[in-house]
C-alpha positions as CSV (number, residue, x, y, z in Angstrom):
1,M,-73.4,54.7,2.7
2,H,-75.8,55.5,-0.2
3,F,-76.0,59.2,0.7
4,I,-72.2,59.5,0.3
5,C,-72.2,58.3,-3.2
6,A,-75.2,60.5,-4.1
7,Y,-73.7,63.6,-2.6
8,L,-70.3,63.2,-4.3
9,S,-72.1,62.6,-7.6
10,Q,-73.9,65.9,-7.1
11,V,-70.6,67.6,-6.4
12,M,-69.0,66.4,-9.6
13,H,-71.9,67.4,-11.8
14,R,-72.7,70.9,-10.4
15,P,-71.3,74.1,-12.0
16,K,-67.7,74.7,-11.2
17,E,-68.2,77.4,-8.6
18,N,-70.8,75.4,-6.7
19,G,-68.6,72.2,-6.8
20,V,-65.6,74.1,-5.4
21,G,-67.7,75.3,-2.5
22,K,-68.9,71.8,-1.7
23,F,-65.3,70.5,-1.7
24,R,-64.5,73.3,0.7
25,E,-67.2,72.1,3.0
26,I,-65.8,68.6,2.8
27,A,-62.4,69.9,3.7
28,T,-63.8,71.8,6.6
29,F,-65.7,68.8,8.0
30,V,-62.5,66.7,7.9
31,E,-60.5,69.5,9.6
32,V,-63.1,69.8,12.4
33,A,-63.2,66.0,12.9
34,A,-59.4,65.9,13.1
35,R,-59.0,68.8,15.5
36,G,-62.0,68.2,17.7
37,S,-63.4,71.7,17.7
38,L,-64.7,74.5,15.5
39,S,-62.3,77.1,16.9
40,A,-59.3,74.9,16.3
41,A,-60.4,74.2,12.7
42,A,-61.0,77.9,12.2
43,R,-57.5,78.7,13.3
44,A,-56.0,76.1,11.0
45,Q,-58.0,77.4,8.0
46,G,-57.5,81.1,9.0
47,I,-61.2,81.9,9.0
48,A,-63.8,82.8,11.7
49,P,-65.4,79.9,13.7
50,A,-68.8,81.2,12.5
51,M,-67.8,80.4,8.9
52,I,-66.8,76.9,10.0
53,G,-70.3,76.4,11.5
54,R,-72.1,77.7,8.4
55,R,-70.1,75.3,6.2
56,L,-71.0,72.4,8.4
57,D,-74.7,73.4,8.5
58,A,-74.7,73.6,4.7
59,L,-73.1,70.2,4.3
60,E,-75.5,68.5,6.8
61,G,-78.5,70.3,5.2
62,R,-77.7,69.0,1.7
63,L,-77.0,65.5,3.0
64,G,-80.1,65.4,5.1
65,V,-78.2,63.8,8.0
66,K,-76.4,64.9,11.2
67,L,-72.7,64.4,10.9
68,L,-71.6,65.9,14.2
69,Q,-73.2,66.1,17.6
70,R,-72.1,69.6,18.8
71,T,-72.3,71.0,22.3
72,T,-70.5,73.9,23.9
73,R,-68.0,71.4,25.4
74,R,-67.4,68.7,22.8
75,L,-67.9,67.4,19.3
76,A,-68.7,63.8,18.5
77,L,-69.2,62.1,15.1
78,T,-72.5,60.4,14.5
79,D,-72.5,56.9,12.9
80,E,-73.3,58.6,9.5
81,G,-70.5,61.1,10.2
82,A,-67.9,58.5,10.8
83,A,-68.8,56.7,7.6
84,F,-68.8,59.9,5.6
85,L,-65.5,61.0,7.1
86,E,-63.6,57.9,5.9
87,D,-64.6,58.5,2.3
88,C,-63.9,62.3,2.6
89,Q,-60.4,61.6,3.8
90,R,-59.7,59.3,1.0
91,I,-61.1,61.8,-1.6
92,L,-59.1,64.7,-0.2
93,A,-55.9,62.5,-0.1
94,D,-56.4,61.6,-3.7
95,M,-56.9,65.2,-4.7
96,E,-53.7,66.3,-2.9
97,E,-51.9,63.4,-4.5
98,A,-53.0,64.4,-8.0
99,E,-52.1,68.0,-7.5
100,S,-48.8,67.2,-6.0
101,A,-48.0,64.8,-8.8
102,V,-48.5,67.5,-11.4
103,S,-46.5,70.1,-9.6
104,A,-43.7,67.7,-8.6
105,R,-43.0,66.0,-11.9
106,S,-39.6,67.5,-12.1
107,A,-38.9,67.1,-8.4
108,H,-37.1,64.3,-6.7
109,A,-38.1,62.4,-3.5
110,K,-35.6,63.1,-0.8
111,G,-35.2,62.9,2.9
112,H,-35.7,60.3,5.6
113,L,-38.6,57.9,6.0
114,L,-39.6,56.2,9.3
115,V,-41.7,53.2,8.4
116,S,-43.5,50.9,10.8
117,A,-45.0,47.5,9.9
118,P,-46.1,44.3,11.7
119,A,-43.1,42.1,12.2
120,G,-44.2,39.1,10.1
121,F,-45.6,41.2,7.2
122,G,-42.7,43.6,7.3
123,R,-40.1,40.8,7.0
124,Q,-41.9,39.2,4.0
125,H,-43.5,42.1,2.2
126,V,-41.8,45.4,3.1
127,A,-38.1,44.7,3.8
128,P,-37.5,42.7,0.5
129,L,-38.9,45.6,-1.5
130,L,-36.9,48.4,0.1
131,P,-33.7,47.9,-2.1
132,S,-35.7,48.4,-5.3
133,F,-37.5,51.5,-3.8
134,L,-34.2,53.0,-2.8
135,A,-32.7,52.3,-6.2
136,E,-35.5,54.4,-7.7
137,H,-35.2,57.1,-5.1
138,R,-31.5,57.6,-4.4
139,E,-32.0,60.6,-2.2
140,V,-34.3,58.8,0.3
141,T,-33.2,56.9,3.4
142,V,-35.4,54.5,5.3
143,N,-35.7,53.3,8.9
144,L,-37.9,50.2,9.0
145,N,-39.3,49.5,12.4
146,L,-40.9,46.0,12.8
147,N,-43.2,45.3,15.7
148,D,-46.7,44.0,16.4
149,R,-48.1,46.8,18.5
150,V,-50.2,49.6,17.0
151,V,-47.8,52.6,16.9
152,D,-48.8,56.2,17.6
153,V,-48.2,57.5,14.2
154,V,-48.2,61.2,15.2
155,G,-46.7,60.9,18.7
156,E,-43.8,58.7,17.5
157,G,-43.1,60.6,14.3
158,V,-43.8,57.7,12.0
159,D,-44.1,58.7,8.4
160,V,-45.9,55.6,7.2
161,A,-47.4,52.7,9.2
162,I,-48.5,49.5,7.5
163,R,-51.7,48.2,9.2
164,I,-53.7,45.0,8.5
165,A,-57.0,46.4,9.6
166,A,-59.5,49.0,8.6
167,L,-58.6,52.6,9.5
168,G,-60.1,53.6,12.8
169,D,-58.3,56.8,13.8
170,S,-59.9,59.9,12.3
171,S,-56.7,61.9,12.6
172,L,-55.0,59.6,10.1
173,V,-55.3,59.0,6.3
174,G,-55.4,55.5,5.1
175,V,-54.6,54.2,1.6
176,K,-55.5,50.6,0.8
177,L,-52.5,48.7,-0.6
178,A,-54.0,45.3,-1.1
179,D,-56.9,42.9,-0.2
180,N,-56.3,40.3,2.5
181,A,-58.3,37.5,4.0
182,R,-57.7,35.0,6.8
183,V,-58.1,31.3,6.2
184,V,-57.8,28.1,8.1
185,V,-55.0,25.9,6.7
186,A,-53.3,22.6,7.4
187,S,-50.8,20.4,5.6
188,P,-52.0,17.5,3.4
189,A,-50.3,15.1,5.8
190,Y,-52.3,16.4,8.8
191,L,-55.6,16.3,6.9
192,K,-54.9,12.7,5.8
193,R,-54.4,11.7,9.5
194,H,-57.2,13.6,11.0
195,G,-59.6,14.5,8.2
196,A,-60.8,18.0,7.3
197,P,-63.3,19.8,9.5
198,R,-66.6,20.6,7.7
199,T,-68.3,22.7,10.3
200,L,-67.1,25.1,13.0
201,A,-68.2,22.6,15.7
202,E,-65.7,20.0,14.3
203,L,-62.8,22.3,15.2
204,A,-63.2,21.0,18.8
205,R,-61.7,17.6,17.8
206,H,-58.7,19.1,16.0
207,H,-55.3,20.4,17.2
208,C,-55.7,24.1,16.6
209,L,-52.5,26.1,16.5
210,A,-53.5,29.3,18.3
211,I,-51.6,32.5,18.8
212,S,-51.3,33.9,22.3
213,S,-50.5,37.5,23.4
214,E,-49.5,38.5,26.9
215,G,-50.9,35.3,28.3
216,S,-54.3,35.6,26.5
217,Q,-55.2,33.4,23.6
218,R,-56.7,35.0,20.6
219,G,-59.9,33.6,19.0
220,W,-60.5,32.7,15.4
221,T,-63.2,34.8,13.6
222,F,-65.7,33.3,11.2
223,R,-69.1,34.1,9.6
224,E,-71.9,31.7,10.4
225,D,-75.6,32.1,9.6
226,G,-75.0,35.7,8.6
227,K,-73.3,36.6,11.9
228,T,-69.6,37.1,12.8
229,V,-68.5,34.7,15.5
230,T,-65.2,34.4,17.4
231,L,-64.2,31.0,18.7
232,K,-61.6,30.1,21.3
233,V,-60.0,27.0,19.8
234,A,-57.9,24.4,21.6
235,G,-54.8,22.5,20.8
236,N,-51.6,21.1,22.4
237,M,-49.4,24.0,21.2
238,V,-49.8,27.8,21.3
239,C,-47.3,30.5,20.5
240,N,-47.0,34.3,20.5
241,D,-45.2,34.3,17.1
242,G,-47.3,33.8,14.0
243,A,-44.3,32.6,12.0
244,V,-43.9,29.7,14.4
245,L,-47.5,28.7,13.9
246,H,-47.0,28.9,10.2
247,D,-44.0,26.5,10.4
248,W,-46.0,24.1,12.7
249,A,-48.8,24.0,10.2
250,L,-46.4,23.2,7.4
251,A,-44.9,20.4,9.6
252,G,-48.4,18.8,10.0
253,K,-48.9,19.7,13.7
254,G,-52.4,21.1,13.3
255,L,-54.8,23.7,11.9
256,A,-53.7,27.3,11.8
257,W,-55.7,30.5,11.1
258,R,-53.4,32.7,9.0
259,S,-53.5,35.6,6.6
260,M,-53.3,35.0,2.8
261,W,-50.3,37.3,2.6
262,E,-48.5,34.7,4.6
263,V,-49.7,31.4,3.2
264,A,-50.7,32.1,-0.4
265,A,-47.5,30.7,-1.8
266,Q,-47.8,27.5,0.2
267,I,-51.4,27.0,-0.8
268,E,-50.4,27.5,-4.5
269,A,-47.6,25.0,-4.1
270,G,-49.9,22.4,-2.4
271,R,-48.0,22.4,0.9
272,L,-51.0,23.8,2.7
273,V,-54.7,23.3,2.1
274,T,-57.5,25.6,3.1
275,V,-60.5,24.3,5.1
276,L,-63.8,25.8,6.3
277,D,-63.7,28.3,3.4
278,A,-67.5,28.7,3.5
279,Y,-67.2,30.2,7.0
280,A,-64.5,32.7,6.1
281,A,-65.0,36.2,7.7
282,P,-64.4,39.4,5.8
283,G,-60.7,40.1,5.4
284,N,-58.5,42.6,7.2
285,D,-57.1,44.4,4.2
286,I,-53.7,46.0,4.1
287,Y,-53.4,49.7,4.5
288,A,-50.7,52.4,4.6
289,V,-51.6,55.1,7.1
290,F,-50.0,58.4,7.8
291,A,-50.9,61.7,9.5
292,Q,-53.1,64.2,7.7
293,R,-50.9,66.8,6.1
294,R,-51.7,69.7,3.8
295,H,-48.6,69.1,1.7
296,L,-47.6,65.4,1.9
297,P,-43.9,65.0,1.3
298,L,-43.1,63.4,-2.1
299,R,-41.1,60.6,-0.3
300,I,-44.2,59.4,1.5
301,R,-46.3,59.5,-1.7
302,A,-43.6,57.7,-3.6
303,F,-43.2,55.0,-1.0
304,V,-47.0,54.3,-0.7
305,D,-47.4,54.2,-4.5
306,F,-44.4,51.9,-4.8
307,L,-45.9,49.4,-2.4
308,R,-49.3,49.6,-4.1
309,R,-47.8,48.9,-7.5
310,A,-45.7,46.0,-6.2
311,Y,-48.6,44.3,-4.5
312,A,-50.8,44.7,-7.6
313,Q,-48.3,42.7,-9.7
314,P,-49.8,39.5,-11.1
315,N,-49.0,36.5,-8.9
316,Y,-47.1,38.7,-6.3
317,W,-48.7,37.0,-3.3
318,R,-48.0,33.5,-4.7
319,S,-44.3,34.2,-5.2
320,E,-41.9,32.0,-3.2
321,I,-39.2,34.7,-3.2
322,K,-40.6,36.4,-0.1
323,Q,-41.3,33.3,1.9
324,G,-37.7,32.6,2.9
């Protein structure tokens, strides 16, 4: 990733004309990655395919790395290209947001928003905030769709999808809303009866409350000896609903592997206790994702900014209000 930071630093400190050209190359690279071909990107930008190729060559030449593997039939991102693309998308999205914010200061957000979110997270951390958002933006209406599948944002016409995972689809733009981590928790009563596990191997002697999906039990992910490991845990109860596992953990029925967005309030109140913190894997952060658009509607920008501000409030994740 070091070449990304170095390159962007060069862009910001070059003369104005040169910097503009480099940002144009970045925009071209993002367009090509999204559309899958030089000709499609050329049509979208209204220029010749040869110009697209020259911009990509110039960009790769300055970076000193290959971003795209190009053949007559297909394009494929290299590993370096995939890493660079994510940062480029974020930079371009921030630029469009800044420009739109200036030009739309006197405008009002209006229109309909279709929002998708995971069921548990949406119930606790999206639905309770909607009345306040709509009070600020009275010309906006919202349809909140809660489900635990990964929706096709473009194909299903979703304006904003909340995802608790890193952005993987290069045709989408992701804006990080908040940090998140997964922790193993249990009630004080359970730990008093069974003791707290101190190593991953000790999970085998505990009742682990695992989630199942379509008949397949999901593993718990940890970091051990510098490596990410996924364990299939065992217990006398499994469920396909995370909220049920949460309730079972509070009732002292076993250990549960849950996200901090769900259990932070109970941890703060002492009703749940974390264990195996030394083995915690990197978190799945919370993102708002939406289709790439040249002119993002103000209602989408307003909604994403509203969530980001709400989640950044001190003690938001420890509040009992949303745990009902």
